[in-house]
MARBA-344072 format. One record per atom (N, C-alpha, C, CB): x, z, y; residue in three letters. Coordinates in pm, 1 decimal. Atoms other than C-alpha are relative to their C-alpha. Glycine has a CB too. Example, Ala and Ser with C-alpha at 12.3 -4.5 7.8 and 13.67 -1.06 7.14 Angstrom:
BEGIN
<<89.0 0.0 -119.0> "ALA">
<<1230.0 780.0 -450.0> "ALA">
<<90.0 0.0 120.0> "ALA">
<<-99.2 124.6 2.7> "ALA">
<<-82.0 -6.0 -119.0> "SER">
<<1367.0 714.0 -106.0> "SER">
<<-77.0 73.0 109.0> "SER">
<<41.4 -141.5 46.2> "SER">
This chain:
BEGIN
<<84.0 31.2 -127.3> "MET">
<<-2.8 -23.5 18.6> "MET">
<<100.7 25.0 110.7> "MET">
<<-140.8 97.8 18.5> "MET">
<<-91.7 -48.8 -132.3> "GLU">
<<309.3 86.6 244.3> "GLU">
<<68.0 -140.6 61.0> "GLU">
<<141.0 123.6 -52.3> "GLU">
<<-50.6 124.5 -3.0> "GLY">
<<427.1 -261.4 182.1> "GLY">
<<-68.3 -145.5 36.3> "GLY">
<<41.8 -3.9 -110.5> "GLY">
<<76.1 107.1 -11.5> "ILE">
<<146.8 -465.2 273.8> "ILE">
<<-27.7 51.2 156.4> "ILE">
<<-129.3 -21.0 -117.9> "ILE">
<<24.9 -60.0 -176.3> "ARG">
<<100.7 -242.6 626.6> "ARG">
<<115.9 -25.0 59.8> "ARG">
<<-30.2 175.4 31.0> "ARG">
<<-86.2 33.2 -79.9> "LYS">
<<459.0 -306.6 693.4> "LYS">
<<2.2 -148.5 23.7> "LYS">
<<112.4 50.6 -41.5> "LYS">
<<1.3 104.2 -43.8> "SER">
<<429.6 -694.0 640.7> "SER">
<<-139.4 -26.0 88.5> "SER">
<<27.6 -80.2 -107.5> "SER">
<<130.7 4.6 -91.5> "GLN">
<<74.6 -668.6 830.0> "GLN">
<<27.6 -2.1 135.7> "GLN">
<<-91.8 116.5 -19.1> "GLN">
<<-57.7 -3.3 -141.3> "SER">
<<257.1 -518.2 1127.7> "SER">
<<92.5 -134.2 30.6> "SER">
<<93.8 140.4 16.7> "SER">
<<-118.3 127.2 -3.8> "ALA">
<<548.4 -781.8 1076.0> "ALA">
<<-64.3 -110.8 85.0> "ALA">
<<41.4 -72.4 -168.0> "ALA">
<<64.7 61.1 -54.2> "MET">
<<282.5 -1022.3 1083.3> "MET">
<<-92.8 -16.1 189.0> "MET">
<<-48.8 15.9 -98.4> "MET">
<<53.1 -1.1 -121.2> "GLU">
<<109.1 -939.5 1386.2> "GLU">
<<117.6 13.0 122.2> "GLU">
<<-102.1 114.5 -2.0> "GLU">
<<-111.1 -28.8 -86.2> "TYR">
<<426.5 -865.4 1571.9> "TYR">
<<34.6 -188.9 52.4> "TYR">
<<148.0 101.8 -107.4> "TYR">
<<-26.9 126.7 -11.9> "LEU">
<<530.8 -1246.6 1524.8> "LEU">
<<-95.3 -93.9 72.4> "LEU">
<<19.9 -39.2 -117.4> "LEU">
<<79.2 88.1 -31.3> "MET">
<<206.1 -1366.3 1593.6> "MET">
<<-27.5 21.3 172.1> "MET">
<<-122.3 12.8 -99.2> "MET">
<<-4.4 4.8 -124.9> "THR">
<<197.0 -1221.0 1941.7> "THR">
<<98.2 -46.7 98.1> "THR">
<<-19.5 91.4 19.5> "THR">
<<-133.0 78.5 -56.4> "TYR">
<<556.1 -1330.8 2043.9> "TYR">
<<-37.5 -173.0 -31.9> "TYR">
<<167.3 61.4 -101.9> "TYR">
<<18.6 155.7 25.7> "GLY">
<<449.4 -1680.6 1910.0> "GLY">
<<-107.0 -51.6 112.0> "GLY">
<<-61.9 -32.4 -166.8> "GLY">
<<132.0 43.2 -99.7> "TRP">
<<124.8 -1698.5 2129.3> "TRP">
<<101.9 2.7 151.9> "TRP">
<<-170.0 150.0 -1.9> "TRP">
<<-58.0 -16.4 -140.2> "ALA">
<<343.2 -1578.5 2424.5> "ALA">
<<107.5 -117.3 11.6> "ALA">
<<71.9 156.7 23.5> "ALA">
<<-99.4 107.6 -26.6> "ILE">
<<650.6 -1842.4 2369.9> "ILE">
<<-87.3 -127.8 1.9> "ILE">
<<122.2 -6.7 -114.6> "ILE">
<<56.6 151.5 35.4> "LEU">
<<396.9 -2145.3 2284.0> "LEU">
<<-60.2 24.9 188.7> "LEU">
<<-161.1 -24.8 -183.4> "LEU">
<<46.2 44.2 -88.7> "ILE">
<<215.9 -2049.4 2632.7> "ILE">
<<114.9 7.4 138.1> "ILE">
<<-127.7 67.4 3.3> "ILE">
<<-131.3 39.4 -74.9> "LEU">
<<545.0 -2002.6 2831.2> "LEU">
<<47.5 -145.0 -18.4> "LEU">
<<116.5 90.9 -47.5> "LEU">
<<-50.6 120.2 -28.5> "GLY">
<<641.2 -2317.4 2705.4> "GLY">
<<-127.6 -142.0 43.2> "GLY">
<<90.9 -25.4 -138.4> "GLY">
<<100.4 57.3 -76.4> "ILE">
<<323.6 -2469.5 2829.7> "ILE">
<<-0.4 -23.0 146.9> "ILE">
<<-95.6 65.7 -22.7> "ILE">
<<-0.9 -65.0 -149.0> "VAL">
<<335.5 -2324.9 3185.4> "VAL">
<<168.4 -78.8 19.3> "VAL">
<<-15.0 225.6 9.9> "VAL">
<<-126.8 41.6 -45.7> "ALA">
<<721.2 -2448.5 3169.7> "ALA">
<<11.2 -185.5 5.4> "ALA">
<<114.0 75.7 -111.3> "ALA">
<<17.9 141.6 -7.4> "SER">
<<616.7 -2816.5 3095.4> "SER">
<<-97.9 -66.4 97.1> "SER">
<<-34.4 -38.7 -122.1> "SER">
<<78.4 43.1 -132.2> "ALA">
<<342.5 -2829.4 3354.3> "ALA">
<<106.2 -2.0 140.7> "ALA">
<<-135.8 122.8 26.7> "ALA">
<<-78.2 -20.2 -142.7> "LEU">
<<591.0 -2720.7 3642.5> "LEU">
<<103.5 -104.3 -10.2> "LEU">
<<74.0 158.7 26.8> "LEU">
<<-128.5 93.1 -27.8> "PHE">
<<853.3 -2968.6 3526.9> "PHE">
<<-84.4 -128.5 16.6> "PHE">
<<130.2 -9.5 -135.2> "PHE">
<<64.1 110.7 -21.1> "ALA">
<<576.3 -3239.5 3527.6> "ALA">
<<-21.9 -39.6 161.6> "ALA">
<<-123.9 16.3 -74.7> "ALA">
<<40.8 -4.7 -184.5> "LEU">
<<475.1 -3154.4 3905.4> "LEU">
<<135.4 0.4 50.4> "LEU">
<<-95.5 159.9 73.6> "LEU">
<<-136.0 13.9 -100.4> "GLY">
<<861.7 -3190.2 3998.3> "GLY">
<<53.6 106.5 31.3> "GLY">
<<-16.5 -58.8 128.9> "GLY">
<<-66.3 -117.5 -64.3> "ILE">
<<939.3 -2811.4 4079.1> "ILE">
<<139.3 26.0 -48.1> "ILE">
<<-80.2 123.5 -22.7> "ILE">
<<-114.2 -25.7 -5.1> "PHE">
<<1247.1 -2828.1 3922.8> "PHE">
<<78.2 -105.2 21.0> "PHE">
<<28.7 59.8 -90.0> "PHE">
<<-57.7 103.7 -41.0> "ASN">
<<1364.6 -3130.5 4065.6> "ASN">
<<15.5 7.7 151.5> "ASN">
<<-69.0 -110.2 -46.8> "ASN">
<<-51.3 -9.5 -182.1> "PRO">
<<1513.6 -3071.9 4432.5> "PRO">
<<-21.0 -75.2 75.9> "PRO">
<<124.4 1.1 41.0> "PRO">
<<-24.5 90.9 -106.7> "GLY">
<<1571.6 -3371.4 4536.5> "GLY">
<<-126.7 -103.8 69.0> "GLY">
<<110.5 -84.3 -58.6> "GLY">
<<106.4 35.0 -29.8> "GLN">
<<1220.0 -3483.4 4518.9> "GLN">
<<-94.0 102.1 118.0> "GLN">
<<-51.6 -18.4 -129.3> "GLN">
<<46.8 -60.4 -63.8> "SER">
<<1105.2 -3216.2 4732.5> "SER">
<<67.2 23.1 180.4> "SER">
<<-8.1 95.9 -91.3> "SER">
<<-82.6 7.5 -96.6> "ALA">
<<1387.1 -3253.0 4990.0> "ALA">
<<-35.7 -32.9 135.7> "ALA">
<<78.8 -72.0 -35.8> "ALA">
<<32.2 17.0 -99.8> "SER">
<<1276.3 -3289.2 5344.8> "SER">
<<93.2 -103.9 85.7> "SER">
<<-16.7 116.7 39.0> "SER">
<<-88.3 109.8 -40.4> "GLN">
<<1410.1 -3579.9 5553.9> "GLN">
<<6.9 70.2 153.2> "GLN">
<<-68.3 -177.7 -19.4> "GLN">
<<-84.9 -67.2 -151.7> "ILE">
<<1628.1 -3496.5 5884.6> "ILE">
<<57.1 -87.2 24.8> "ILE">
<<104.1 123.6 7.1> "ILE">
<<-71.7 74.8 -52.9> "CYS">
<<1789.7 -3660.3 6143.6> "CYS">
<<71.5 66.2 102.5> "CYS">
<<-63.2 -99.1 33.6> "CYS">
<<-61.2 -97.6 -82.3> "GLN">
<<2031.4 -3470.6 6355.7> "GLN">
<<125.3 -88.5 39.3> "GLN">
<<31.7 149.4 -77.2> "GLN">
<<-85.6 25.7 -98.0> "LEU">
<<2223.6 -3573.8 6652.2> "LEU">
<<50.4 78.1 60.9> "LEU">
<<-32.5 -58.5 69.2> "LEU">
<<-67.4 -140.0 -58.7> "GLU">
<<2472.6 -3369.6 6872.3> "GLU">
<<-57.1 -34.2 146.5> "GLU">
<<200.4 21.0 -12.6> "GLU">
<<127.4 -47.1 -127.3> "ALA">
<<2298.9 -3276.2 7219.3> "ALA">
<<40.6 -137.4 83.0> "ALA">
<<30.3 192.8 118.2> "ALA">
<<-6.3 98.8 -80.2> "GLY">
<<2206.1 -3555.2 7447.8> "GLY">
<<-67.1 -97.7 -76.7> "GLY">
<<129.5 -31.8 44.9> "GLY">
<<58.4 75.6 99.5> "PHE">
<<2061.8 -3742.3 7142.0> "PHE">
<<-123.5 33.5 -62.3> "PHE">
<<80.6 -10.7 -88.6> "PHE">
<<129.6 -47.5 103.8> "ILE">
<<1710.3 -3726.7 6948.6> "ILE">
<<-43.3 -144.8 -107.8> "ILE">
<<-167.6 50.0 120.7> "ILE">
<<46.7 105.4 104.9> "CYS">
<<1628.7 -3915.5 6640.8> "CYS">
<<-165.5 43.7 61.9> "CYS">
<<51.7 34.5 -206.6> "CYS">
<<144.0 -28.1 -46.9> "ALA">
<<1274.5 -3989.6 6770.8> "ALA">
<<-85.7 -18.3 -177.4> "ALA">
<<-59.5 -146.6 151.9> "ALA">
<<40.0 59.5 116.1> "ASN">
<<1183.9 -4194.2 6441.7> "ASN">
<<101.9 -67.1 -74.1> "ASN">
<<-97.6 -83.7 25.0> "ASN">
<<-127.7 68.8 107.1> "TYR">
<<1384.3 -4339.8 6125.4> "TYR">
<<-43.3 -41.8 -123.8> "TYR">
<<119.7 102.7 -42.3> "TYR">
<<39.8 41.6 111.7> "TYR">
<<1323.1 -4525.7 5812.2> "TYR">
<<97.6 -90.6 -65.7> "TYR">
<<-118.5 -53.4 16.8> "TYR">
<<-108.2 111.7 50.3> "MET">
<<1529.9 -4703.2 5544.0> "MET">
<<-75.7 -90.7 -101.9> "MET">
<<142.2 72.1 -79.9> "MET">
<<19.3 79.6 108.5> "VAL">
<<1461.1 -5005.6 5330.6> "VAL">
<<87.6 -19.7 -118.1> "VAL">
<<-16.1 -103.2 45.1> "VAL">
<<-78.8 -11.6 119.5> "GLN">
<<1586.5 -5043.1 4973.5> "GLN">
<<139.6 -118.3 21.4> "GLN">
<<-111.7 -36.5 -143.1> "GLN">
<<-154.1 95.7 -42.9> "ASN">
<<1876.5 -5296.7 5121.6> "ASN">
<<115.4 97.5 37.2> "ASN">
<<-20.0 -111.6 156.1> "ASN">
<<-108.1 -103.9 -30.7> "GLY">
<<2035.1 -4993.2 5263.7> "GLY">
<<8.5 -22.3 192.9> "GLY">
<<177.5 -48.9 -106.1> "GLY">
<<50.5 26.4 -134.6> "ILE">
<<1897.9 -5119.2 5637.5> "ILE">
<<-57.3 172.0 78.1> "ILE">
<<-144.6 -129.9 -25.2> "ILE">
<<34.4 -135.3 -64.1> "LEU">
<<1855.7 -4761.7 5845.4> "LEU">
<<-41.0 -63.4 139.6> "LEU">
<<136.3 123.7 5.9> "LEU">
<<59.1 3.6 -165.7> "THR">
<<1599.9 -4808.3 6167.2> "THR">
<<-23.2 130.5 26.9> "THR">
<<-147.5 -85.7 34.1> "THR">
<<-2.3 -122.9 -81.9> "LEU">
<<1658.5 -4559.1 6414.9> "LEU">
<<-18.6 5.2 117.9> "LEU">
<<93.3 56.6 -3.9> "LEU">
<<21.0 14.4 -148.2> "ASN">
<<1484.9 -4478.6 6729.3> "ASN">
<<61.5 103.3 26.3> "ASN">
<<-136.6 -7.8 62.6> "ASN">
<<-75.8 -73.1 -63.2> "ILE">
<<1708.7 -4295.5 6930.0> "ILE">
<<-45.2 32.9 161.5> "ILE">
<<124.1 -64.2 -17.7> "ILE">
<<7.8 -30.1 -121.2> "ILE">
<<1621.1 -4098.6 7258.6> "ILE">
<<110.2 56.2 78.6> "ILE">
<<-89.9 68.2 4.5> "ILE">
<<-134.2 -13.8 -77.8> "GLN">
<<1892.1 -4060.1 7518.6> "GLN">
<<-52.7 105.5 98.9> "GLN">
<<64.9 -150.5 77.5> "GLN">
<<42.3 -74.5 -128.9> "SER">
<<1843.6 -3745.4 7733.7> "SER">
<<146.1 89.0 52.8> "SER">
<<-147.0 117.0 -40.8> "SER">
<<-133.9 -27.7 -94.0> "THR">
<<2208.4 -3721.4 7890.4> "THR">
<<-36.9 -4.7 119.9> "THR">
<<117.9 -95.4 -9.1> "THR">
<<19.7 -1.7 -165.8> "THR">
<<2227.3 -3674.9 8279.8> "THR">
<<52.9 -119.1 59.4> "THR">
<<75.7 123.2 75.3> "THR">
<<-12.4 118.6 -65.3> "VAL">
<<2341.5 -4015.7 8312.9> "VAL">
<<-30.8 -98.7 -98.1> "VAL">
<<129.0 -18.7 61.7> "VAL">
<<7.3 102.7 111.0> "PRO">
<<2297.5 -4395.5 8165.7> "PRO">
<<129.9 -25.7 -65.7> "PRO">
<<-51.6 -131.1 51.4> "PRO">
<<-88.6 21.3 78.2> "VAL">
<<2467.5 -4496.8 7855.8> "VAL">
<<-23.4 -166.6 -43.2> "VAL">
<<-7.5 110.9 -110.0> "VAL">
<<-0.9 105.8 119.9> "ASP">
<<2575.6 -4792.7 7665.8> "ASP">
<<-20.3 12.3 -119.2> "ASP">
<<93.5 -51.9 -16.0> "ASP">
<<-32.3 -39.9 107.0> "ILE">
<<2541.6 -4794.0 7317.1> "ILE">
<<89.3 -122.1 -66.6> "ILE">
<<-121.6 45.5 -68.5> "ILE">
<<-79.5 105.6 48.2> "THR">
<<2837.6 -5006.2 7188.6> "THR">
<<-1.0 -18.2 -144.3> "THR">
<<129.5 17.0 41.6> "THR">
<<-23.8 21.3 100.4> "ALA">
<<2857.7 -4925.7 6826.2> "ALA">
<<-73.4 105.7 -122.6> "ALA">
<<130.2 -9.4 14.9> "ALA">
<<53.1 -88.9 68.9> "ILE">
<<2669.5 -4738.0 6530.6> "ILE">
<<22.3 -9.2 -147.6> "ILE">
<<-122.4 0.8 31.9> "ILE">
<<-15.4 33.2 131.7> "GLY">
<<2754.8 -4665.8 6199.0> "GLY">
<<-48.5 136.4 -74.7> "GLY">
<<154.1 -48.5 -31.7> "GLY">
<<74.5 -106.0 96.2> "CYS">
<<2625.3 -4466.2 5859.7> "CYS">
<<51.0 -25.9 -115.2> "CYS">
<<-155.6 -4.3 -12.7> "CYS">
<<-69.2 35.4 101.1> "ASN">
<<2806.7 -4392.5 5570.0> "ASN">
<<-41.7 132.9 -71.8> "ASN">
<<154.9 -38.6 26.3> "ASN">
<<-7.2 -136.2 82.4> "THR">
<<2793.3 -4099.1 5289.8> "THR">
<<118.7 62.5 22.5> "THR">
<<-12.2 -14.4 -150.5> "THR">
<<-78.7 -31.1 -1.0> "ASN">
<<3120.1 -4072.7 5315.9> "ASN">
<<30.2 100.9 180.7> "ASN">
<<60.5 -119.5 -56.4> "ASN">
<<-13.6 -77.0 -134.9> "SER">
<<3237.1 -3803.3 5637.0> "SER">
<<71.0 -103.1 81.2> "SER">
<<86.9 148.8 -7.3> "SER">
<<-85.5 89.4 -54.7> "THR">
<<3488.3 -4072.6 5733.8> "THR">
<<-89.4 -134.5 56.0> "THR">
<<110.6 -34.5 -112.8> "THR">
<<91.1 74.6 -21.6> "LEU">
<<3272.4 -4348.8 5891.5> "LEU">
<<115.4 -153.9 35.8> "LEU">
<<-110.2 74.4 124.8> "LEU">
<<-82.0 126.1 -23.5> "ILE">
<<3474.8 -4679.9 5839.3> "ILE">
<<-66.4 -143.1 40.3> "ILE">
<<72.6 -22.6 -125.6> "ILE">
<<101.9 130.3 -20.3> "ASN">
<<3199.1 -4928.8 5864.8> "ASN">
<<-83.3 17.5 125.3> "ASN">
<<-110.0 -19.0 -129.9> "ASN">
<<88.6 -15.7 -148.9> "THR">
<<3077.8 -4884.2 6244.1> "THR">
<<-4.7 -124.7 38.6> "THR">
<<64.0 92.2 128.5> "THR">
<<37.5 128.0 -16.8> "GLN">
<<2914.7 -5188.1 6346.2> "GLN">
<<-28.6 -22.6 145.4> "GLN">
<<-112.1 -31.4 -85.5> "GLN">
<<31.4 -21.4 -126.2> "ASN">
<<2952.7 -5298.1 6690.3> "ASN">
<<-147.7 -55.7 55.1> "ASN">
<<109.7 -56.2 70.5> "ASN">
<<149.6 28.5 -54.1> "ILE">
<<2594.6 -5379.4 6909.8> "ILE">
<<37.2 -111.9 102.3> "ILE">
<<-86.8 145.3 79.1> "ILE">
<<-45.7 111.0 -73.1> "VAL">
<<2643.1 -5723.7 7092.9> "VAL">
<<-105.9 -28.2 31.4> "VAL">
<<74.9 -101.3 -51.4> "VAL">
<<-50.6 -44.3 -167.0> "PRO">
<<2488.8 -5700.4 7403.0> "PRO">
<<4.7 137.1 -38.4> "PRO">
<<-117.0 -32.9 154.7> "PRO">
<<17.3 -142.0 18.7> "TYR">
<<2535.5 -5323.8 7432.7> "TYR">
<<-146.8 17.4 39.0> "TYR">
<<103.8 91.2 88.0> "TYR">
<<162.5 -39.8 -25.9> "ASP">
<<2196.3 -5160.1 7424.4> "ASP">
<<41.0 136.8 113.8> "ASP">
<<-108.8 62.6 -185.9> "ASP">
<<-5.5 -54.6 -91.6> "TYR">
<<2158.2 -5030.7 7759.8> "TYR">
<<-85.9 113.0 20.3> "TYR">
<<-4.3 -76.6 71.9> "TYR">
<<97.4 -88.8 10.7> "MET">
<<1963.3 -4686.0 7772.0> "MET">
<<12.7 68.3 131.1> "MET">
<<9.9 87.2 -122.4> "MET">
<<9.4 -104.1 -97.6> "PRO">
<<1872.1 -4523.4 8122.5> "PRO">
<<-42.9 156.2 -14.7> "PRO">
<<-79.8 -50.7 81.0> "PRO">
<<11.1 -169.8 39.8> "ILE">
<<1817.9 -4124.3 8130.8> "ILE">
<<-138.0 17.4 -30.1> "ILE">
<<42.5 117.0 129.2> "ILE">
<<137.7 -47.3 98.6> "GLY">
<<1514.3 -4037.2 7917.8> "GLY">
<<-69.8 -118.5 -94.0> "GLY">
<<-134.5 55.7 109.1> "GLY">
<<93.2 107.3 79.8> "SER">
<<1479.5 -4391.9 7751.1> "SER">
<<38.8 10.0 -162.9> "SER">
<<32.5 -172.9 61.6> "SER">
<<-9.6 64.1 157.1> "ASN">
<<1461.6 -4487.7 7377.8> "ASN">
<<64.5 -135.6 -23.7> "ASN">
<<-144.7 -20.8 -60.0> "ASN">
<<-52.3 110.2 22.4> "ALA">
<<1622.1 -4768.4 7230.5> "ALA">
<<-25.5 6.3 -209.7> "ALA">
<<179.0 1.2 86.1> "ALA">
<<21.7 6.7 155.3> "THR">
<<1550.3 -4875.5 6812.7> "THR">
<<128.9 -102.3 -28.0> "THR">
<<-173.5 -68.7 -55.2> "THR">
<<-125.1 72.3 43.0> "ILE">
<<1889.9 -4965.2 6640.3> "ILE">
<<-50.4 -47.9 -114.4> "ILE">
<<134.4 80.9 -18.8> "ILE">
<<-4.3 -21.8 123.9> "ASN">
<<1896.2 -5102.7 6299.4> "ASN">
<<140.3 -27.9 -26.6> "ASN">
<<-97.0 -73.1 -74.4> "ASN">
<<-144.3 -32.9 43.5> "VAL">
<<2229.2 -5034.6 6091.6> "VAL">
<<-12.2 -11.0 -158.0> "VAL">
<<55.5 160.5 53.9> "VAL">
<<-37.4 -30.6 114.0> "GLN">
<<2370.7 -5124.3 5773.2> "GLN">
<<64.3 122.4 -49.8> "GLN">
<<58.9 -80.7 -22.7> "GLN">
<<-59.7 -117.7 57.5> "CYS">
<<2436.5 -4809.2 5580.3> "CYS">
<<75.3 -22.4 -127.5> "CYS">
<<-101.6 98.1 -23.1> "CYS">
<<-117.9 10.6 131.1> "TYR">
<<2723.2 -4756.8 5307.7> "TYR">
<<23.2 115.1 -89.5> "TYR">
<<147.9 -24.6 54.5> "TYR">
<<-0.1 -104.7 70.4> "ASP">
<<2781.3 -4558.2 5036.2> "ASP">
<<159.3 2.2 -75.1> "ASP">
<<-131.0 -7.0 -96.7> "ASP">
<<-139.2 43.6 24.5> "GLY">
<<3150.0 -4533.1 5042.1> "GLY">
<<35.2 -124.0 85.6> "GLY">
<<20.7 -32.0 -151.8> "GLY">
<<-16.5 151.2 -115.0> "SER">
<<3293.4 -4885.7 5130.3> "SER">
<<-91.3 -120.0 -71.7> "SER">
<<202.4 -75.4 12.0> "SER">
<<113.8 138.8 10.7> "ALA">
<<2992.8 -5115.5 4971.3> "ALA">
<<-138.4 35.3 55.4> "ALA">
<<-32.4 -52.6 -171.5> "ALA">
<<120.3 0.7 -95.1> "PRO">
<<2672.5 -5158.6 5145.7> "PRO">
<<-70.9 103.2 -94.9> "PRO">
<<-86.8 -162.1 32.8> "PRO">
<<127.2 -74.2 79.5> "PHE">
<<2385.2 -4899.6 5019.0> "PHE">
<<-109.3 -73.2 -28.9> "PHE">
<<-59.7 110.9 71.9> "PHE">
<<134.9 74.7 26.3> "SER">
<<2100.7 -5015.4 4835.0> "SER">
<<-59.3 82.5 -79.7> "SER">
<<2.8 -140.5 -62.5> "SER">
<<81.1 -115.0 84.2> "GLY">
<<1846.8 -4795.1 4648.9> "GLY">
<<-129.8 -38.8 -49.6> "GLY">
<<-28.2 126.6 84.4> "GLY">
<<158.2 66.1 35.0> "ARG">
<<1497.1 -4802.8 4494.1> "ARG">
<<-81.8 108.9 108.4> "ARG">
<<-65.2 20.1 -210.4> "ARG">
<<114.4 -60.9 -111.0> "ILE">
<<1189.0 -4678.1 4689.5> "ILE">
<<-22.0 152.5 -67.6> "ILE">
<<-175.7 -107.2 5.7> "ILE">
<<16.3 -125.7 4.4> "ASN">
<<1177.6 -4300.9 4722.0> "ASN">
<<111.7 59.7 -52.5> "ASN">
<<-106.5 31.2 -61.6> "ASN">
<<-97.3 -77.0 35.6> "GLN">
<<1521.5 -4222.3 4645.7> "GLN">
<<55.8 32.0 149.9> "GLN">
<<99.0 -70.1 -108.2> "GLN">
<<-39.5 -86.5 -74.9> "LEU">
<<1704.1 -3987.8 4894.7> "LEU">
<<134.0 -35.5 66.2> "LEU">
<<-1.2 111.5 -68.9> "LEU">
<<-128.9 33.7 2.2> "TYR">
<<2012.9 -4091.8 5084.7> "TYR">
<<58.9 69.1 71.5> "TYR">
<<28.3 -110.9 23.7> "TYR">
<<-78.4 -116.0 -43.7> "LEU">
<<2219.1 -3844.1 5232.3> "LEU">
<<82.4 -78.4 93.1> "LEU">
<<82.8 86.8 -117.1> "LEU">
<<-129.6 50.9 -44.1> "GLY">
<<2464.5 -3956.8 5496.0> "GLY">
<<55.1 53.1 117.2> "GLY">
<<-4.7 -132.0 18.3> "GLY">
<<-37.0 -53.2 -171.0> "ASN">
<<2654.5 -3920.2 5858.7> "ASN">
<<-29.8 -110.6 96.5> "ASN">
<<177.2 39.4 30.3> "ASN">
<<-23.2 78.6 -120.8> "LEU">
<<2589.4 -4094.7 6155.4> "LEU">
<<120.0 -13.3 112.6> "LEU">
<<-93.9 31.7 60.8> "LEU">
<<-98.1 -3.8 -132.6> "GLN">
<<2859.7 -4186.9 6422.2> "GLN">
<<-107.6 -125.4 101.2> "GLN">
<<213.0 -71.1 -48.7> "GLN">
<<39.3 26.7 -112.2> "ILE">
<<2716.8 -4334.9 6778.4> "ILE">
<<80.5 -23.4 119.3> "ILE">
<<-69.1 77.3 17.0> "ILE">
<<-104.7 7.5 -136.0> "ASN">
<<2972.1 -4511.1 7005.2> "ASN">
<<-60.8 0.9 152.5> "ASN">
<<85.0 -146.1 -7.3> "ASN">
<<57.3 95.1 -166.6> "TYR">
<<2863.8 -4551.7 7404.8> "TYR">
<<108.7 51.9 81.2> "TYR">
<<-186.7 50.6 93.6> "TYR">
<<-90.6 7.6 -123.1> "THR">
<<2989.5 -4569.0 7712.5> "THR">
<<-81.8 73.4 128.0> "THR">
<<37.3 -170.3 35.9> "THR">
<<74.6 -93.5 -105.0> "ASP">
<<2900.1 -4341.4 8013.0> "ASP">
<<3.0 -158.7 112.2> "ASP">
<<114.3 189.5 66.4> "ASP">
<<-6.9 101.0 -53.5> "ALA">
<<2773.5 -4655.4 8237.0> "ALA">
<<9.4 17.4 116.1> "ALA">
<<-75.0 -68.5 -26.2> "ALA">
<<-32.8 -52.4 -111.6> "THR">
<<2863.5 -4459.2 8556.5> "THR">
<<151.0 -31.4 2.2> "THR">
<<-41.9 144.4 10.0> "THR">
<<-167.5 -16.6 -14.1> "THR">
<<3245.4 -4390.9 8473.6> "THR">
<<52.5 -107.3 -103.1> "THR">
<<65.5 172.5 -46.2> "THR">
<<-55.4 88.3 98.7> "GLY">
<<3300.0 -4618.9 8182.3> "GLY">
<<56.3 35.9 -99.3> "GLY">
<<72.8 -70.0 38.2> "GLY">
<<-101.4 -43.8 71.0> "PHE">
<<3461.8 -4380.9 7998.2> "PHE">
<<-102.3 -1.5 -159.0> "PHE">
<<71.8 162.1 70.8> "PHE">
<<80.7 48.2 149.9> "PRO">
<<3371.6 -4452.1 7579.5> "PRO">
<<6.9 160.7 -28.3> "PRO">
<<98.8 -133.5 -143.3> "PRO">
<<26.4 -135.3 61.1> "GLN">
<<3225.3 -4119.6 7400.8> "GLN">
<<-34.4 -30.8 -137.7> "GLN">
<<-116.0 84.5 71.6> "GLN">
<<33.9 -6.9 145.0> "ILE">
<<3131.7 -4069.5 7016.0> "ILE">
<<-88.8 145.4 2.4> "ILE">
<<151.7 0.8 -108.9> "ILE">
<<75.6 -96.5 27.5> "ILE">
<<2865.1 -3860.4 6899.7> "ILE">
<<3.2 -1.8 -181.3> "ILE">
<<-147.0 -24.5 81.4> "ILE">
<<23.3 -48.2 146.8> "TYR">
<<2812.5 -3734.0 6528.6> "TYR">
<<-131.6 50.0 -36.4> "TYR">
<<90.4 108.1 -33.6> "TYR">
<<128.4 -53.1 49.2> "GLY">
<<2513.0 -3666.3 6312.6> "GLY">
<<0.4 -19.5 -154.1> "GLY">
<<-126.4 -74.6 69.8> "GLY">
<<60.9 -48.4 139.9> "ASN">
<<2351.9 -3607.6 5958.3> "ASN">
<<-132.9 -78.0 2.9> "ASN">
<<-25.5 179.0 -15.8> "ASN">
<<165.2 78.9 1.3> "ILE">
<<2050.2 -3832.5 5826.2> "ILE">
<<-15.7 67.5 -171.1> "ILE">
<<-6.1 -245.7 19.6> "ILE">
<<83.9 -31.8 128.4> "ALA">
<<1849.0 -3751.6 5503.3> "ALA">
<<-126.7 -109.2 22.0> "ALA">
<<-56.7 182.7 -7.8> "ALA">
<<114.2 80.0 -2.5> "VAL">
<<1582.2 -4025.5 5450.4> "VAL">
<<29.2 -38.9 -129.8> "VAL">
<<-19.5 -110.4 111.2> "VAL">
<<16.9 112.9 124.5> "ARG">
<<1406.9 -4179.2 5185.5> "ARG">
<<-44.8 -136.0 7.2> "ARG">
<<-88.9 42.6 -90.7> "ARG">
<<24.7 146.2 -35.3> "ILE">
<<1385.2 -4522.7 5123.8> "ILE">
<<-162.6 -13.9 3.4> "ILE">
<<74.0 -108.5 -118.2> "ILE">
<<145.9 -6.2 1.7> "SER">
<<1024.6 -4625.9 5176.5> "SER">
<<-47.7 -130.7 -47.5> "SER">
<<-60.0 34.3 137.6> "SER">
<<37.2 127.8 18.1> "ARG">
<<1019.6 -5014.2 5141.8> "ARG">
<<94.4 -74.6 -61.7> "ARG">
<<-34.2 -55.7 109.6> "ARG">
């Protein structure tokens, strides 16, 4: 009689833990299906530039072309002369803007730039997250002195 009670107790123990493990597995599967364990899916888009410039709107297409609308809030008008976008912190692929983009105080300009992944032009799939560095070269329109500002961008490919 004593052996039956021990085996019944052991069976109840295994059944209780079995159901608990099954429920945890179902919950974990549901969370995985919702993308909770994929932080790249929930990462937000950002565009940060140094003081004097603001990213008003931006998007990237599959071939790596970034369309960037910049608001200029410095105290003098500027000429945007070049822009670069790369995953490396060293931007070697800065592209000249000809003719220069003249921006009076408080104005905005929309600029297209090819983003790079190292030394190769970037291309990706829709919803892929691109993390890169920006460089904008400009000239103070009143003094003619060249300036460089840097920024960061995290953008999802939208089309």
